[in-house]
ZAMARFI-495194 format. One record per residue: residue in three letters; x, y, z of N, C-alpha, C in turn; residue number from 1. Coordinates in steps of 0.2 Angstrom, whole numbers. Example, Ala and Ser with C-alpha at 12.3 -4.5 7.8 and 13.67 -1.06 7.14 Angstrom:
ALA,66,-28,39,62,-22,39,66,-16,39,1
SER,64,-11,35,68,-5,36,64,0,39,2
***
This chain:
MET,457,442,388,455,449,385,450,453,389,1
ASN,453,460,386,448,468,390,440,466,387,2
GLN,436,465,389,429,465,387,429,473,384,3
ALA,431,480,386,430,485,383,435,486,375,4
VAL,439,482,377,441,483,368,439,477,364,5
THR,436,473,367,430,468,362,424,475,359,6
ASP,423,477,365,416,482,364,419,486,360,7
TYR,427,490,359,428,494,354,427,491,346,8
ILE,430,484,348,430,483,339,424,481,337,9
GLU,419,479,340,412,476,339,411,483,338,10
ALA,410,490,340,407,497,338,409,498,331,11
LEU,414,494,329,416,495,323,412,493,317,12
ASN,409,488,319,404,484,313,397,490,313,13
THR,397,494,316,390,499,317,391,506,314,14
LYS,398,506,310,398,510,306,398,510,298,15
PRO,392,513,296,394,512,289,399,512,284,16
LYS,399,506,282,406,508,278,411,507,280,17
GLN,411,504,285,419,503,291,419,497,293,18
GLU,414,491,291,414,487,295,421,483,295,19
TRP,424,483,290,430,480,286,434,482,291,20
GLN,435,487,295,440,489,301,441,485,306,21
ALA,432,481,309,433,477,314,436,471,311,22
GLU,435,469,308,440,461,305,448,462,304,23
VAL,450,470,301,456,468,302,460,472,311,24
SER,455,475,313,456,475,320,457,469,326,25
ALA,452,465,324,453,458,328,457,453,327,26
HIS,458,455,319,465,449,316,471,454,320,27
LEU,471,459,321,479,463,324,477,462,332,28
ARG,473,463,334,473,459,340,474,453,343,29
LYS,472,446,339,474,441,340,481,440,337,30
ILE,484,445,334,491,443,332,494,444,338,31
VAL,493,452,341,497,453,347,496,451,353,32
HIS,494,446,353,490,440,359,494,434,358,33
ASP,495,430,351,497,427,349,506,427,352,34
SER,509,434,348,515,436,348,517,438,354,35
ILE,514,440,360,517,442,366,514,440,373,36
PRO,517,432,375,514,429,381,513,435,385,37
ASP,507,433,391,503,438,396,502,443,394,38
VAL,502,446,387,501,453,386,493,455,389,39
GLU,494,460,394,488,463,395,485,469,390,40
GLU,478,470,393,476,476,387,471,480,390,41
LYS,469,486,390,465,490,391,463,495,387,42
ILE,458,500,386,457,507,383,461,510,385,43
GLN,463,516,384,469,521,385,466,526,380,44
TYR,464,534,382,466,538,376,458,536,371,45
GLY,454,530,373,449,529,369,452,523,363,46
LYS,456,523,364,461,516,358,462,510,364,47
PRO,462,503,362,465,498,364,473,499,366,48
HIS,475,498,372,483,497,372,486,489,373,49
PHE,490,488,372,492,482,373,499,481,378,50
LEU,498,479,385,505,480,388,507,473,391,51
LYS,514,474,392,520,469,393,524,471,400,52
ASN,523,466,404,524,469,410,523,477,413,53
GLY,518,482,412,514,487,413,520,490,410,54
LYS,523,490,402,525,494,398,520,494,391,55
TYR,520,499,387,517,499,381,521,493,379,56
ALA,519,489,375,519,484,370,517,488,361,57
ALA,511,489,360,506,491,355,501,495,357,58
VAL,499,499,352,492,502,353,488,500,345,59
LEU,482,500,344,478,499,341,474,504,337,60
GLY,473,506,333,468,514,332,466,514,325,61
THR,460,517,325,457,517,318,454,525,318,62
ALA,453,527,311,451,532,310,447,529,302,63
LYS,443,535,301,439,534,293,440,530,289,64
GLY,446,531,288,450,528,280,455,522,283,65
TRP,457,521,287,463,515,289,460,515,298,66
VAL,466,508,299,468,507,305,475,508,308,67
THR,478,509,311,485,507,312,487,502,320,68
LEU,492,501,319,496,498,324,503,503,324,69
THR,501,504,332,509,506,334,512,501,338,70
ILE,520,499,336,522,495,340,527,498,344,71
PHE,530,498,350,533,503,356,540,498,356,72
ASN,543,500,358,550,496,359,555,495,354,73
ALA,554,499,346,554,496,340,561,500,337,74
GLU,565,501,342,570,504,338,574,502,334,75
ALA,575,494,334,581,488,330,575,484,326,76
LEU,569,488,325,567,482,318,566,484,313,77
GLU,567,479,309,567,481,300,562,478,299,78
ALA,560,482,293,554,478,289,555,482,281,79
PRO,552,481,277,552,483,272,552,491,269,80
GLU,554,495,265,554,502,264,548,503,263,81
GLY,542,509,266,537,510,266,533,507,270,82
PHE,536,503,273,531,496,280,528,500,284,83
PHE,531,506,287,530,510,292,529,516,291,84
GLU,526,519,294,523,528,294,529,531,295,85
GLU,531,537,294,536,539,298,536,544,303,86
GLY,539,542,307,539,544,315,544,544,321,87
ALA,544,543,327,550,542,332,551,537,331,88
PRO,559,535,331,563,527,330,559,523,335,89
ASP,556,526,342,555,520,347,549,516,347,90
ARG,545,520,340,540,519,338,537,517,332,91
LYS,535,512,328,533,510,322,527,508,322,92
THR,523,512,317,517,513,314,516,511,306,93
VAL,510,504,309,508,503,302,503,506,300,94
LYS,500,507,293,493,511,294,490,503,286,95
ILE,484,504,289,482,498,283,477,503,282,96
PHE,475,502,275,468,504,271,464,498,269,97
LYS,458,500,268,451,496,265,455,491,258,98
ASP,455,485,260,455,481,254,464,480,252,99
GLN,468,482,258,475,484,257,478,474,260,100
THR,483,471,258,486,467,257,490,468,264,101
VAL,490,465,269,492,465,275,499,458,277,102
ASP,504,459,279,508,454,279,508,454,286,103
TYR,503,450,290,502,449,295,508,445,299,104
ASP,510,442,296,516,434,298,523,440,301,105
LEU,524,445,295,529,449,298,526,453,304,106
LEU,519,458,304,519,459,312,521,456,316,107
ALA,519,450,315,518,446,323,525,444,324,108
LYS,530,445,320,537,442,318,540,450,322,109
LEU,539,457,320,540,462,323,537,462,330,110
LEU,532,463,332,527,463,338,532,458,343,111
GLN,535,450,342,541,446,344,546,450,346,112
GLN,549,453,343,555,456,341,555,461,347,113
ALA,548,465,344,549,473,350,548,472,357,114
ALA,544,465,358,543,467,364,546,463,369,115
ASN,553,457,365,557,454,370,562,457,368,116
ALA,564,464,366,570,468,367,570,471,373,117
ASP,576,473,374,578,475,380,583,482,379,118
***
């Protein structure tokens, strides 16, 4: 794991009323690592990016009121209606709000599926 990504997540604990984002981000990071063997991570454009074989697999982002996880190579992914934000078909983004119930098992499955698609 990359120390800069750890620092990014830990810094979320210092923002008033946004500590929940650190917990969600750490959980998402673990899911990415558990779902994509040999994933590499780095900070790029100010956010944690996760790469498989040098290609983007996912990116984690935060804003004042939510956390996002974007999955790349996502054309074939299927999820319940409204699970992903509207956007480009090759990228699927889930937006997580405070106190929202998140289907982390589904996210793990989708990450695996996208990472193994060619």
